[in-house]
C-alpha positions in Angstrom: -12.8 -54.4 -8.6 -9.2 -54.3 -9.8 -10.2 -52.8 -13.1 -12.3 -50.1 -11.3 -9.2 -49.1 -9.1 -7.0 -48.9 -12.3 -9.6 -46.7 -13.9 -9.8 -44.4 -10.9 -6.0 -44.3 -10.7 -5.7 -43.4 -14.4 -8.3 -40.7 -14.1 -6.5 -39.2 -11.1 -3.1 -39.3 -12.8 -4.6 -37.6 -15.9 -6.2 -34.9 -13.8 -2.9 -34.2 -12.0 -1.1 -33.9 -15.4 -3.6 -31.7 -17.1 -4.5 -29.3 -14.2 -1.0 -27.6 -14.1 -1.1 -27.1 -17.9 -4.4 -25.2 -17.6 -3.1 -23.2 -14.6 0.0 -22.0 -16.6 -2.0 -21.1 -19.7 -4.4 -18.8 -18.0 -3.4 -15.1 -18.3 -2.9 -13.1 -15.0 -6.0 -11.4 -13.7 -6.3 -7.7 -12.9 -4.2 -4.8 -13.8 -0.5 -4.6 -13.2 -1.1 -2.3 -10.3 -3.6 -4.8 -8.7 -1.1 -7.7 -9.1 1.7 -5.7 -7.5 -0.5 -4.7 -4.6 -1.6 -8.3 -4.1 2.0 -9.4 -3.9 2.9 -6.7 -1.4 0.1 -7.4 1.0 0.9 -11.1 0.9 4.4 -10.6 2.3 4.6 -12.7 5.4 6.5 -10.2 7.6 4.6 -7.1 6.5 2.8 -5.7 9.6 1.1 -2.8 11.2 4.4 -1.1 11.9 5.4 -1.1 8.2 4.1 1.0 5.3 4.6 0.1 1.7 3.5 2.1 -1.3 4.3 1.8 -5.0 3.8 3.5 -8.3 3.6 1.9 -11.8 4.4 3.7 -15.0 3.4 2.8 -18.5 6.8 1.2 -19.3 6.3 -1.5 -16.6 8.6 0.2 -14.0 7.5 -0.2 -10.5 8.8 2.2 -7.8 8.5 0.9 -4.3 8.6 3.3 -1.3 7.6 3.4 2.3 9.1 2.4 5.7 9.7 -1.1 7.1 11.0 -2.3 10.5 12.8 -5.4 9.0 15.3 -5.5 6.1 13.7 -8.8 4.9 10.5 -7.0 4.1 12.3 -4.6 1.8 14.2 -7.4 0.1 11.2 -9.6 -0.3 9.0 -6.8 -1.6 11.6 -6.1 -4.4 11.9 -9.8 -5.1 8.2 -10.7 -5.4 7.4 -7.6 -7.5 10.1 -8.5 -10.0 8.3 -11.8 -10.6 5.0 -10.2 -11.4 4.2 -10.6 -15.1 4.4 -7.2 -16.9 7.0 -5.7 -14.5 10.1 -4.6 -16.5 12.1 -3.1 -13.7 11.8 -2.4 -9.9 13.2 0.6 -8.2 13.3 -0.2 -4.5 13.2 3.0 -2.4 11.9 1.4 0.7 13.5 2.7 3.9 14.5 0.3 6.6 13.9 2.0 9.9 16.8 2.0 12.4 16.9 -0.6 15.2 15.9 1.2 18.4 14.6 -0.2 21.7 13.0 3.2 22.3 11.2 3.1 19.0 10.0 -0.5 19.7 8.6 0.7 23.1 6.9 3.6 21.3 5.4 1.3 18.7 3.9 -1.0 21.4 2.6 1.9 23.5 1.1 3.7 20.4 -0.6 0.4 19.4 -2.1 0.0 22.8 -3.1 3.7 23.0 -4.9 3.6 19.6 -6.4 0.1 19.6 -6.4 -1.0 23.3 -9.1 -1.2 25.9 -12.5 -0.1 24.7 -11.1 2.0 21.9 -13.5 3.0 19.1 -10.6 2.4 16.7 -10.1 -1.3 17.6 -11.8 -2.4 14.3 -9.0 -0.8 12.3 -6.4 -3.2 13.8 -8.2 -6.3 12.5 -7.3 -8.2 9.3 -4.2 -9.4 7.7 -3.3 -5.9 6.6 -4.7 -3.4 9.2 -6.0 -0.1 7.7 -4.0 2.0 10.2 -0.2 1.7 10.1 2.1 3.1 12.9 5.5 4.2 11.6 8.0 5.2 14.3 11.3 6.7 13.3 13.6 7.9 16.1 10.7 8.9 18.3 8.6 10.5 15.6 5.3 8.8 14.8 3.5 8.9 11.5 0.0 7.4 11.1 -0.8 6.1 7.7 -3.8 4.4 6.2 -7.5 4.9 5.7 -10.2 5.4 8.3 -14.0 5.8 7.9 -14.5 9.3 9.1 -12.8 12.5 10.4 -13.6 11.6 14.0 -11.7 8.4 13.8 -8.7 10.2 12.2 -8.7 12.8 15.0 -9.1 10.2 17.8 -6.1 8.2 16.4 -4.0 11.4 16.3 -4.9 12.4 19.9 -4.2 8.9 21.3 -0.8 8.7 19.5 0.1 12.2 20.6 -0.5 11.2 24.3 2.1 8.4 24.2 5.1 9.1 26.5 8.4 9.5 24.7 6.9 10.6 21.3 8.6 13.7 19.9 6.0 14.4 17.2 3.0 12.8 15.5 2.2 13.3 11.8 -1.3 12.3 10.9 -1.3 11.1 7.3 -4.5 9.1 7.7 -7.0 9.5 4.8 -10.7 9.6 5.3 -12.5 7.0 3.1 -14.2 8.5 0.1 -12.2 11.8 0.4 -9.2 12.7 -1.7 
């Protein structure tokens, strides 16, 4: 019985030692652009009120852009992208939106208007990274993301436009399958 336990312990120890070696030797999967996107969507504070975009050139330079509500999202985005294998330099052009109680109220009201109640758009608010993002900058709302059809795009615009205190709404939502 004691020999059997020693054998199991040795096998477990050997497995723990060799598994990390295999994990480090494997090349990264996907293109550089795919790996950058993966790191950005995994940011813990990235939410529906933020919008991140990026471009990758053939020299390994990644340019980050977009709007975020918290400075930590900008900082973390630059930090995690720098660690991606194949990235030579990172240009961080992400804008941190100003702190504003009025903008926070508009964000919440716009969220409720677009996704609340029996809204046909509720499905777009689901998931770790929702497909509609609500960007509010000094009372001006920009809708970004992807929707399934033109009807959903128009409904989101009309509902956002009806929120009290909103100065303007820019509808940058893309229809899936259209350029």
